[in-house]
N, C-alpha and C positions, 0 to 999 in steps of 0.2 A: 279111308282107313291112312294114307298115310299121314295126311293133317293130325286127322286125332292123334297120332300117337307123339305130332309132334307139337300139340295141346296140350296133350299131357308129361312129356317129357318141358315144355314149360314153365306150367303147373308147378310139377317138380321141382325145380331148378328155384323157382321165385318162396317155396314155396322151404324148401336149404339154407334160401340166405335169407330171410326173416329167423330160422332157427339162431342158423349159425348166430345174426344180430342181435339177439336177444342174449342170448350167450354171452362172446364177447363185448360185446358193447356197455352190454349192462354188472357184466361185472369188474370191467376196466370201468367203468361208471362209479358206482359203491365202493372198490377197492382204491382208488383214491381222493372219495370221498374220506372215508377212514383213516386217511393218511393224513390229511388233515384234523380229522378229531386227536390224532397225534401232535401235531405241531402248531393250534393255531390259538382252540379253547383259552390261552394266554393271555389272548390280546383282550377277551371283555373286559380282564381285572382293569384296575385304577394304580395300583399296587403305593397312594396316597401317602401313608405311612411308612415305606420303606424308601433306606435310600441308600446310596453307595456314596461313600464317601465323599458327600455334599455335591452328586450327580444326582439325576433324576433315573430314580433307579430304572422305573420302566422302560428308557430309550435305551442304558444301558443290555438291560436282559434282550431286548429288541436284538441293538447289537451283536451283544454276543450269539444270536441265536443267530443268527443271519454270516454273521463272522464263521461259526460252525459249515453254516449251508453252502459258504464261497468254497470253503475249503475242500467239500466235500466235491461240488461246481469242477474244480479244478481239478481232483482227483477224479473224476467220472470222463472227462473227456477220453481217456486214456483206458478205465477201468467198461465205460458205456460202448466207448466203440467196438472193441475187442471182448464183450462177453455174450460166449455160448450159449444158447438157446436151453440146454441141461443145466445152467448154472446159474437160472432166472431163479427158481423158487428158492437157491439157496440164501442167495441173498438178498429174498424180501424177507427170511426168515429173522436173518443178522441184524437186517434192519429196525425191523419192528421191534424184535427185540430190548435192543440197547437204546432205541430211544422210548420205551415205557419206564424199561430202569433207570432212567438220566431224566423222566419225569416226577418217579418215586425222589430221586434224590433231591429232585427239587424242590419237595415237599419237608423232608428232613431233613438237612442243612438249613440254619441259620441264614438269613443276611450279614451278609454279602456273598458270604460265599454261596448261597446255589446260585447263582449264577454262570457258572461254569458247568454246572450240573444243563444250563439250556443250549450250553455252545455244544454238548453231546448232544442233546437233541439235534441239535442241524446237521450237526455234523453224517449220525445216523439215518438223517431222512434226505439230504440233499438227492442223492440219484434214484428215487424211487420213478418218478415221471416218469423217464429214459426208460427204466426198466421197465413199466408197464407199456409203457406207449408201444416197445418191442416185440413186444405179441401179436399186437394190430396194423404193424405196417407193411405196407406192400403188398396191400387183398385192394381186391376188385372194390369191395361196399369201406376201404378204409380212410375215407369222408367220412362217413355217420358214422362208424367208431369213434373215431375223431372226434367228432363233436358232442359223443355224446361223453368221453372224457374229459375233452376240453370242459362241458361245463360244471361237469363235479366240483368242477374248482370255482366257479361262480357262487353257484347252486350254497357249496360246502367253507367257505368261507360265512358267509353270512349266516349259517346254521351252527357255527365250531361257536360263535361269538353268543348267537340268543341262547347254547345252549349252556355255556359257560356261564350268563349272566343266570338263568334258569336254576343255575347246580346251585351258585352262590346266596341267590335271593330265596328260594324256596327251598331249597334244601340245608339251607346255611352251613354248607361246608368253606371250606376259609379261600382269598381265592392264590394259596401258593399248593394246595392238596388237590383243586379243582382238578384241573389239569389229569393228575395222577387218575384219578376215579373215571373223568371219560376218555380216557387212553388207554385202560385197564377192561373195560365197559368192548372199545374197537377191533383191541387186539386177536382175540379168536374170530371175531368174523373177517377180518381183515387175510387172516391167515389161509381159513377159510375158501377167500376169492382167491386169494396168489395160488391153489391147488386149479382151482377150477380152470385161471387163467394159463395154467401150466400144460394140464391138459387138452387145450385146441390144437388142432390138425394145421401141418404146415403151408403155405401160399402154396394153389395148384398150379400150375400148368395154364391156366387163363389170368392166374391174378399177376403171374412172372409175364408175362407178355405183356400186359396192359400197364403194369408200373414196374416195372423191372423189377431186378433180382437184391436183394436185401444180403449186404455183405459184411462184413466186420475190416475195421480197419485199421494196419498199424499204422507205425507215426508217421511213419516216411509216407506212404500215403495219405495221411492225414493233412501233412506239408504241402504233399503236393496237387489237394482239391482246393485247397481253401489257396492256392497260391497260381492255382488254374480259373478260380471268380472271387480273383482279392479284392476290387472293388466295389460288385457288386457287394456279395459277403459283407465287408466292413463297412461297408453303408447302411447296411441294416445290422449287423453288429453295434454301432452310435447308437441308432433313432433304438433298438432294442433296450440299450441300457437307458435310454432316459425314460422310456414306459413300463420297465419294473422297478427303478426310484418309486416314479410319482406311482404304481400299485404300491407299492409295500407302502408307502407311508398312507395311503389311502385304507391299507386292509387296519395297520397295527396301531397307525393312531386318528384311526375315525369315533372313537370313544371322548375321544380330544379336539376333531376339529368339527361337528356338530352336538348341542347339546339334544344327548335321548332318555333325559329323565324325566319325560312328561309323556315316553313313546312305548309301550308295549316290549319286551325282548325278543319279540319275535320278529320286528319291524326288519330288523338286517337281511334275514332268510325270506320272508315275503318278498322285500325287492329284487334278493339276488332270483327269486326262483321266476318271478319274472323275465329276468333278462334274461333269464336259462330259456324259457324260452323261444326267446324270440331268436337267443345265437341258433339251438339248436335249431331251431325253422331255418334259416337263413343259410348254414354248413351241410344242415342235411340236403338243402334244396343241388346244393355243388356235389352228387352225385352223379346229378345229370349231364354233366356238361364234363363231357369225355374227355374234352382237344383239354390239355395240359396248359396249353401255352394263356386262348380261354380262360383256365380255371384260378388260375395266376390273374390274369389281365383285371378278371373281379373281384378279385378279393383284392388286388392292391386301390379301385376303385370304392371300395367297403372301407377300410383302412385308413386312404385320407378324406373319404367326406366325413368318417368319428374323430381325427383331430382338428377340421373345422369345425364343426358342430361341439369338440371338448374346448374350444379356444375360445368362444362364439360366450359358451355359458359362463365358464370362467370366469373372464375379462367384463362380463356384463350383469354378472350376478342382479349385483345392485337397480338394477335400470329395468332387470327382467322383472325385479321383485317374486325371485323362484320361494316358492316353501324349503323346507331344506326336503324332505322328501323327493318330493321331483328334481331339485337339484341333484340327493345321490342317484335315483333312478338315472337320469341322466347320463352324467355322469362315468355309474358301475357301466352303462351299458357301450358309449363311445370306448371307454378304457378298453372294457377288453374283446370289443371287437375286435381289438387292435393287438391287444395280447395275447389272445386264444390265436387267431389266423396262423401265425408265428410257433405256436407251441403244439398248436397242428396238425392240422391238413395244407401251412404255404410248403414243408421242407418235403414232408412225403408226392408232391406233385413238382416241389423243383427237379427232389432227382428222376421223376419217374421222365420227363421234360429232355431233361440231354441225356439222358440215360446215365446216370450215373454211378461208379461203383463206389458204393455206401452204404450209409446205414443213417436214419433222422436223430438218432440220438446223440452222434457225434453235433448236429448244428442245436443240437435243443438244448443239448448240456453245455456249451460252450456260450452259444446266449446267456442264459443264463450266469453261468458264473460270472461274466462280465456285466449282464446286469446288476446281481446284489452287491456285484464289488464296488461300484456305484453306490448301492443304498448303503452301504458301511461308510464310506465315505463322505453321502449328502450329512446320515443325520452325527455322525464323528465330527465336522467342522459345523454344524447346529448345536452341537450341545454344551464347545469351548469355544463360538463367537456368537454366538443368540443364543441363549439356552433359555431364557422367558419367551419366544417370541409367541404371534396370536397361531396358531394353527390352521384357524380359518382363512386368513390375510395368507398365511405361508403356500398352501396348497393351491391358491383358487392363481395367484399368481406364478408358483410353477406349471402347473397344467394348461394357462393360457400359452405360458411359452413353450413347452413341450411340447405342444401340439401344434405351433406355427414350424417350429424346427423338423419335428417327425415328418412331417407333412410335405418339406421343401428335399426331404431326402426319401423322401419314400418316392417322391416324383420323379428325380433321378433315380433309384433304382430301378424303376418303371422304363423309362426311357432305355436304358442299362439294358436289360433284359428280353426285350427286343432284336435291337441290333444286336445282342452275343445270339438269339434263335436265327437270325435272318443268315448272317454270317456262319453259324454252321450247320442249316439248309444246306444254304449258297454250295460251299465247300464240299459239300456229303451227295447234292445233285452232280456239281462240275464233275468229281470224281465217277460216280456211276455212268456219266456221260463220255466219258472217255471213256469206261470200259466196255460201255459197248461198241462203240466207233472201232476198239482194238480186235483184227479179226483173229475166231478161235482158232487157226491156228501156230498162230504167235504165241497165245496166252499157253498150248500149251507144248511148245519150245524151250521160253521162257523157265 
């Protein structure tokens, strides 16, 4: 009888977890996919007939949006770290309404004045990832939920381009109004999903025991946290600057890097869908790695392997004679495994491993702020120092060097992580032995 009750309880718990993953993971995946519909469709346009005071119009528009994104990320270091649960949905509502309004202005205003509208778009959407992630962090199944959220970024990027090309080529909407049309369709759906996320139950006691309780961080606590892990976090932040820069260049200028005229407009979505399934499978398996240190170690092996492959493919593209499709698939897989590791499950496991009082949003927003700042710097230098570069050659050289540079930093971070963990567990063990050696009556007297 007891065995039957135990089986029924196990079955009930598994069913409950499965339904929760469908609810939370599905809402997170779809909501951030729709954020991309408000942010990325413009990248499908070439803007060949537009200028910004003799500068490349698309580069200027891209810089303008990313600059707004950077400022939003900087504000988000404080805002996301301190954002309370009851304020999340209101924040989503305000952000998406401003984003769609900016896209309408982008279509209404003439060039070059509509560049400012894209700045507002980036400013309104910069903190959405951190807010959405705050709904799902600190749970037993966060690895799976974060994987679903993370792969939305992969599949949505290509889908946004494909939809943008379809709207321009088949619905004959101008490249300036195309983003607003797509955003108008995404807006009500995104608000509905935000409401669904807001209805999620709070983490259970079992969640807290396994992943530690997540708390808001004020300015002093953020400084102390960074100071405590400064060597480790500094290496990760610097490496992620390079990763974010490379990703942004690939996503925003892919139509300049490879010739897409002979391919279906849905090519990007098809490739990113395959990459999505692979990463989802890899990250989903992490839920079976209960030990947080082992999970972090597996993640480091994954990202270092990805960086090595990316460098080899980038430097050896001519020797390997890869087709544009094969090249794009390998680049996307290697780049996104690394990028999404730090956007999803890495810092959740890091907090749990060292029982840190804080939240994932602080780490992710800080990483993004530094990374997007790097993107703005690179694009500005490119535009003023070498405006007519060969995008394919530039990207391959950059990807090759970024892979080598990041692999070295990740290897050093890996060593530091294990040394720090051994040192902290050693101190804890020594303290417990000391307490056990003290007579009970001495403790009572003290």
